[in-house]
N, C-alpha and C positions, 0 to 999 in steps of 0.2 A: 504493499498499499504504499503510494506516495504521499509524503508529510506535507500536504497542500490543504489548506481549507477551502470549500467549494465556496463558501459565502464571501467571507473576507479576503481571499486569496493570499492568507499567510503564507509563506514559505519559510524554509529552514536559513537561519542566520550563521556565519562563518566567522570563527575568531581564533584564540590561541588560548592554550593551557599555559599558565605562567607558573614555572615552580620557583621554588626558595632562592635558586642561584639564577633566576631570571631567565632561564632557558625556555625557548617558546616553540611548542609544537601546535600542530594545525588540529581545531574541534570544530565541532557542530552543535548549535542550539537548534535543537527539534522542536517543531509546535506541538503544544498538546492537541493532539487530533485525535477524535473518536468517531466511531460508527454509530450513528442514532438512525433508528425508524420513524418515519411520521405517516399519518395518516393524511393525504391532500385530498379533501373534498371536490375540488374542481377538475381533478384527473380522474377521480375514483377508484383510488387504489394507493397501498402504501409506496413510499419512497425512501430509500436509504441513502444518506448523505454521509460525506467524511465532513465533520466539522471541528475546528477550534472550539475551547472554552468558549472564546468570544464570539464565534460563529453561533453557537446554542444560546447565548443571549441574545444575538439579532433575531432570531427565530420568534425567541418567546415574546419579544417586542415587537415586531412588526408582523407576525404572523405568516404561517408558513406558505398560504398561497400567494402571498406577495414576493417572499423570499424564491421561490420555484418560479414564479415568472421572470424574476430579474435573472435568475441563473439561464434559464432557456432563451432570453432576450440577448445575453451575451454570447449565445451558441453552444453552452454548457450540456453536456449529456446527464439525463435523470433517469 
C-alpha cells in the first residue's frame, strides 16, 4: 500500500537520523495512513479509502458524499 492519503494528498517526508556524533543517515517520515470503509449513499455502495488521520477528520466534517465527489473530479479511482 502506498503511503499516500486519497483526500489530503499527504505523502512521506524525507530527512536524516542524526546520531550523537552528528552523523547523518537517510530516513523517511511516513504518513499515518489507514484503510477505512464508508457507505456512500449517492453511489449506493461501500467505498474503501486510504486515509491519513487528518483525512478521516476531513471526511467527518465535510461528509463522505462531498469528499468522494472531489476525488472523482480530480480523476481519482474509487
